[in-house]
C-alpha positions as CSV (number, residue, x, y, z in Angstrom):
1,M,-0.2,0.1,0.0
2,T,1.4,3.3,-0.9
3,G,-0.7,5.4,1.9
4,P,-3.9,5.4,4.2
5,L,-6.7,3.4,3.6
6,Y,-10.5,5.0,3.0
7,A,-13.5,3.4,3.3
8,A,-16.6,3.4,0.8
9,I,-19.7,1.8,1.1
10,D,-22.3,1.9,-1.8
11,C,-25.7,1.2,0.2
12,G,-28.3,0.6,-3.2
13,T,-32.0,-1.2,-3.5
14,N,-30.5,-4.8,-3.9
15,S,-27.1,-5.0,-2.6
16,L,-24.3,-3.2,0.1
17,R,-20.8,-3.2,-0.7
18,L,-17.8,-2.4,1.0
19,L,-14.6,-1.4,-0.4
20,L,-11.1,-0.4,1.5
21,S,-8.5,0.9,-0.3
22,D,-6.0,3.8,-0.4
23,G,-6.7,4.4,-4.2
24,T,-3.8,2.5,-5.7
25,T,-4.7,-1.1,-4.2
26,Q,-7.7,-2.9,-2.5
27,V,-7.6,-4.7,0.8
28,E,-11.2,-5.8,0.9
29,R,-14.5,-5.8,-1.8
30,L,-17.4,-7.3,-0.2
31,M,-21.0,-7.4,-1.4
32,R,-23.7,-8.6,0.5
33,I,-27.5,-8.7,-1.3
34,T,-29.7,-7.3,1.4
35,R,-32.5,-6.4,-0.7
36,L,-33.1,-2.8,1.0
37,G,-35.5,-1.9,-1.9
38,F,-38.0,-4.1,-1.4
39,G,-41.6,-2.8,-2.0
40,V,-40.1,0.7,-1.4
41,D,-41.6,1.4,-5.6
42,R,-45.2,0.2,-4.6
43,T,-45.0,1.4,-0.9
44,G,-42.6,4.5,-0.7
45,A,-41.4,3.1,2.4
46,L,-38.2,0.8,3.3
47,D,-39.3,-2.4,5.2
48,P,-38.4,-2.7,8.7
49,E,-37.0,-6.4,7.6
50,A,-34.6,-5.0,4.9
51,I,-34.0,-2.2,7.2
52,E,-32.6,-5.1,9.7
53,R,-31.0,-7.2,6.7
54,T,-29.1,-4.1,6.0
55,L,-27.8,-2.9,9.4
56,A,-26.8,-6.5,9.8
57,V,-24.5,-6.2,7.2
58,L,-23.2,-2.9,7.9
59,R,-22.1,-4.2,11.3
60,E,-20.3,-7.0,9.6
61,Y,-18.5,-4.0,8.0
62,R,-17.7,-2.0,10.7
63,T,-15.8,-5.1,11.9
64,V,-14.1,-5.2,8.9
65,M,-13.0,-1.8,8.8
66,D,-11.9,-1.7,12.6
67,R,-9.5,-4.5,11.3
68,Y,-7.2,-1.5,9.6
69,E,-6.9,2.3,10.4
70,V,-9.2,3.9,8.0
71,A,-8.6,7.3,7.2
72,G,-12.0,7.8,6.6
73,V,-15.3,7.0,5.3
74,R,-18.2,7.8,2.4
75,M,-21.4,6.2,2.9
76,A,-23.8,6.6,-0.3
77,A,-27.2,5.7,-0.1
78,T,-29.1,5.5,-3.5
79,S,-32.5,4.9,-5.0
80,A,-34.4,3.0,-2.7
81,S,-33.5,5.6,0.1
82,R,-34.0,8.4,-2.6
83,D,-37.7,7.1,-2.9
84,A,-38.6,6.2,1.0
85,A,-40.4,8.5,3.0
86,N,-39.0,6.8,6.2
87,R,-35.0,6.9,5.2
88,I,-34.6,8.3,8.7
89,D,-35.4,5.0,10.5
90,F,-32.3,3.3,8.6
91,F,-30.1,6.4,8.1
92,G,-29.8,6.9,12.2
93,P,-29.0,3.4,13.0
94,A,-26.6,3.1,10.3
95,A,-24.6,6.5,11.8
96,E,-24.3,5.3,14.9
97,I,-22.6,1.9,13.6
98,L,-20.6,3.8,11.4
99,G,-19.8,7.0,12.9
100,V,-20.7,8.9,9.9
101,E,-24.0,10.2,8.6
102,P,-25.1,8.4,5.2
103,E,-25.2,10.2,2.4
104,L,-28.2,10.5,0.4
105,L,-26.9,11.0,-3.4
106,S,-29.1,12.3,-6.1
107,G,-29.0,10.6,-9.4
108,T,-26.4,12.9,-10.8
109,E,-24.4,12.7,-7.8
110,E,-24.2,9.0,-8.1
111,A,-23.6,9.0,-11.9
112,E,-20.7,11.2,-11.4
113,L,-19.1,8.9,-9.1
114,S,-19.8,5.8,-11.2
115,F,-18.2,7.5,-14.4
116,R,-15.5,8.9,-12.3
117,G,-14.7,4.9,-10.7
118,A,-15.4,3.5,-14.2
119,T,-13.0,5.4,-16.4
120,A,-9.8,5.7,-13.9
121,E,-8.4,3.3,-16.0
122,L,-9.2,3.9,-19.4
123,D,-7.5,5.9,-22.1
124,P,-9.3,8.8,-23.0
125,T,-8.8,8.9,-26.5
126,D,-11.0,6.0,-26.8
127,G,-13.9,7.7,-25.2
128,P,-16.6,9.3,-25.3
129,F,-17.5,6.4,-23.0
130,L,-21.5,5.7,-22.1
131,V,-21.0,4.7,-18.4
132,V,-24.2,2.8,-17.5
133,D,-24.7,1.9,-13.9
134,I,-27.8,-0.8,-14.1
135,G,-28.9,-0.8,-9.9
136,G,-31.8,-2.2,-8.3
137,G,-33.9,0.9,-8.3
138,S,-32.2,3.0,-10.7
139,T,-29.7,3.3,-13.9
140,E,-27.4,5.8,-14.1
141,F,-25.9,7.2,-17.8
142,A,-23.0,9.3,-17.6
143,V,-20.8,10.1,-20.7
144,G,-17.9,11.6,-21.5
145,A,-13.7,11.3,-22.2
146,A,-11.5,12.7,-20.0
147,S,-14.2,14.7,-18.1
148,L,-17.9,14.0,-17.4
149,E,-20.0,15.8,-20.0
150,G,-23.4,15.1,-19.3
151,S,-25.6,12.6,-17.0
152,M,-29.1,11.3,-16.4
153,S,-30.3,8.9,-13.8
154,I,-34.1,7.0,-14.6
155,N,-36.2,5.0,-12.3
156,V,-35.4,1.5,-14.0
157,G,-33.7,-1.3,-12.2
158,C,-33.7,-5.1,-11.7
159,V,-35.3,-4.7,-8.8
160,R,-37.8,-2.3,-9.9
161,M,-38.7,-3.6,-13.3
162,T,-39.0,-6.8,-11.5
163,E,-41.6,-6.0,-8.8
164,K,-43.7,-4.1,-11.3
165,Y,-44.0,-6.6,-14.0
166,L,-42.1,-9.6,-13.7
167,H,-44.6,-11.6,-11.7
168,G,-44.8,-15.0,-13.9
169,D,-42.6,-18.5,-13.8
170,P,-41.1,-17.9,-15.7
171,P,-42.4,-14.4,-16.8
172,L,-45.3,-14.5,-19.2
173,P,-44.5,-12.5,-22.6
174,E,-46.9,-9.8,-22.0
175,E,-44.9,-9.2,-18.5
176,L,-41.5,-8.8,-20.6
177,T,-43.0,-6.7,-23.7
178,N,-44.4,-4.2,-21.0
179,C,-41.3,-4.3,-19.1
180,L,-39.1,-4.0,-22.3
181,A,-41.7,-1.1,-23.0
182,E,-41.0,1.1,-20.2
183,V,-37.8,0.7,-20.5
184,G,-37.6,2.2,-23.8
185,Q,-39.4,5.1,-23.0
186,Y,-36.8,5.7,-20.2
187,L,-34.2,5.4,-22.6
188,D,-35.8,7.6,-25.2
189,D,-35.8,10.5,-22.5
190,V,-31.8,9.6,-22.1
191,S,-31.3,10.1,-26.1
192,R,-33.1,13.5,-25.7
193,E,-31.5,14.7,-22.5
194,V,-28.1,13.4,-23.2
195,P,-27.6,13.7,-26.7
196,L,-24.0,13.0,-26.7
197,A,-25.1,9.3,-25.5
198,N,-26.6,8.3,-28.6
199,S,-22.9,9.1,-30.6
200,A,-20.6,7.6,-27.5
201,P,-18.5,4.8,-29.5
202,R,-17.8,3.2,-26.5
203,F,-20.4,1.4,-23.7
204,V,-19.2,0.5,-20.2
205,G,-21.8,-1.5,-17.8
206,L,-21.4,-1.4,-14.3
207,A,-23.1,-3.6,-11.5
208,G,-24.4,-6.7,-10.9
209,T,-26.4,-7.3,-13.7
210,V,-23.6,-6.5,-15.9
211,S,-21.0,-8.4,-14.2
212,N,-23.1,-11.6,-13.8
213,V,-24.1,-11.8,-17.5
214,A,-20.7,-11.6,-18.2
215,A,-20.0,-14.4,-15.6
216,M,-22.7,-16.8,-17.3
217,E,-21.3,-16.2,-20.6
218,L,-17.9,-17.2,-19.0
219,G,-19.3,-19.8,-17.3
220,L,-17.6,-19.2,-14.0
221,A,-17.9,-21.2,-11.2
222,D,-16.6,-19.0,-8.7
223,Y,-16.5,-15.0,-9.2
224,N,-13.3,-13.6,-10.6
225,R,-12.9,-10.2,-10.5
226,D,-9.7,-10.8,-13.0
227,A,-11.7,-12.6,-15.5
228,I,-15.0,-10.0,-15.6
229,H,-13.2,-6.7,-15.3
230,H,-13.0,-5.3,-19.0
231,F,-14.4,-8.5,-20.4
232,R,-15.8,-7.5,-23.7
233,L,-19.8,-8.6,-23.6
234,T,-20.9,-8.7,-27.1
235,R,-24.6,-7.8,-27.8
236,E,-24.9,-11.1,-29.5
237,A,-24.0,-12.9,-25.9
238,A,-25.9,-10.6,-23.7
239,E,-28.9,-11.4,-25.6
240,D,-28.3,-15.4,-25.6
241,V,-28.3,-15.1,-22.0
242,F,-31.2,-12.8,-21.5
243,R,-33.4,-15.6,-23.7
244,T,-31.9,-18.1,-21.7
245,V,-33.0,-16.6,-17.6
246,A,-36.3,-15.2,-19.3
247,T,-37.4,-18.6,-20.1
248,E,-36.5,-20.6,-17.3
249,S,-38.1,-21.2,-13.7
250,L,-36.5,-19.5,-10.9
251,S,-35.6,-23.1,-9.8
252,D,-33.9,-23.8,-12.7
253,R,-32.2,-20.4,-13.4
254,R,-30.6,-20.6,-10.1
255,H,-28.3,-23.2,-11.4
256,N,-26.4,-21.3,-14.1
257,P,-23.0,-21.1,-13.3
258,G,-22.2,-17.5,-13.0
259,L,-25.0,-16.4,-11.4
260,E,-25.1,-15.7,-8.1
261,T,-28.0,-17.8,-6.2
262,A,-29.7,-14.4,-4.4
263,R,-29.8,-12.4,-7.6
264,A,-31.9,-15.3,-9.6
265,D,-35.2,-13.5,-9.1
266,V,-34.1,-10.2,-10.3
267,I,-31.6,-11.6,-13.0
268,V,-34.3,-11.0,-16.2
269,G,-35.2,-7.6,-14.8
270,G,-31.7,-6.7,-15.1
271,C,-31.5,-8.1,-18.2
272,C,-34.3,-6.4,-19.7
273,V,-32.6,-3.3,-19.1
274,L,-29.1,-4.2,-20.2
275,V,-30.5,-5.4,-23.7
276,S,-32.7,-2.6,-24.2
277,V,-29.3,-0.1,-23.7
278,F,-27.4,-2.3,-26.7
279,R,-30.8,-2.0,-28.7
280,H,-31.4,1.6,-28.4
281,F,-28.1,3.0,-28.8
282,G,-26.9,0.9,-31.4
283,F,-23.6,-1.2,-29.3
284,E,-22.2,-4.3,-30.6
285,E,-20.6,-4.6,-27.2
286,C,-20.1,-3.5,-23.8
287,L,-16.9,-3.4,-21.9
288,V,-17.3,-4.9,-18.3
289,S,-16.2,-2.6,-15.5
290,E,-15.5,-4.2,-11.7
291,A,-14.9,-0.3,-11.2
292,D,-17.8,1.8,-10.2
293,I,-19.3,4.4,-7.5
294,L,-17.2,2.5,-5.0
295,D,-13.8,3.6,-6.7
296,G,-15.2,6.9,-7.2
297,L,-16.2,7.1,-3.4
298,V,-12.5,6.3,-2.5
299,M,-11.1,8.8,-5.1
300,S,-13.4,11.2,-3.8
301,Q,-11.8,11.6,-0.4
302,L,-8.2,11.4,-2.2
303,D,-8.8,15.0,-3.3
């Protein structure tokens, strides 16, 4: 290590993640699926059991952080917390555990941090890059080369779309059609509000849906960051994975190598977003990045 360690926590709709890094070397990178955003799209509130699941993992992360000398901590709360009227029920106990207040990020702030983390290792001359962070409750679009030039957050994600549309096992064709149609309407908004997204030559994909689709394409029995990070996922491969998971029952879907068991129930919703991005913007491949908002959060503490 070359300097002090900083902690970054990304509290999303589907997962809770921790990164400990000095900006160059990571010593811990952990992910737990807690589904904090369960039911938020329908009720507008965080479920008490979901809050407790997430707080339990925060206590685990606090124990991990205590094993190191951590110079700073940033915890970013995103889509589920933005939408929940009772987020203080979660933020108060979370602050007690961590010793810092969770930060409620706007969609724009989330996109900026994701862009910074995802493009740090990329050559700006290969850009502009369209960085797409497919989350549980929202998807962030950020575009630029050496720096961010435009961004937008839309209310589609693997959990939100699953809860809203995909109720069959497997999903019915009309459920898939309705889900894809809504995603397409939101992508029309992105094209209008962030016009550079329509001409960006490189698509960089972030988060669990993208990583799991890449892992399934690679047939990975166990998670392998080196194999997934900067893997080039083709549109054809993404469509093939989508067809597979969308036509399987949940019990069969869980057995796909590369798919996290806890993500099996929402992967079809995530794939609806991923393949829609390929189709809408005409990309033939996606550069899969395991560097993301967590890396951006650490980098922000090094400034």
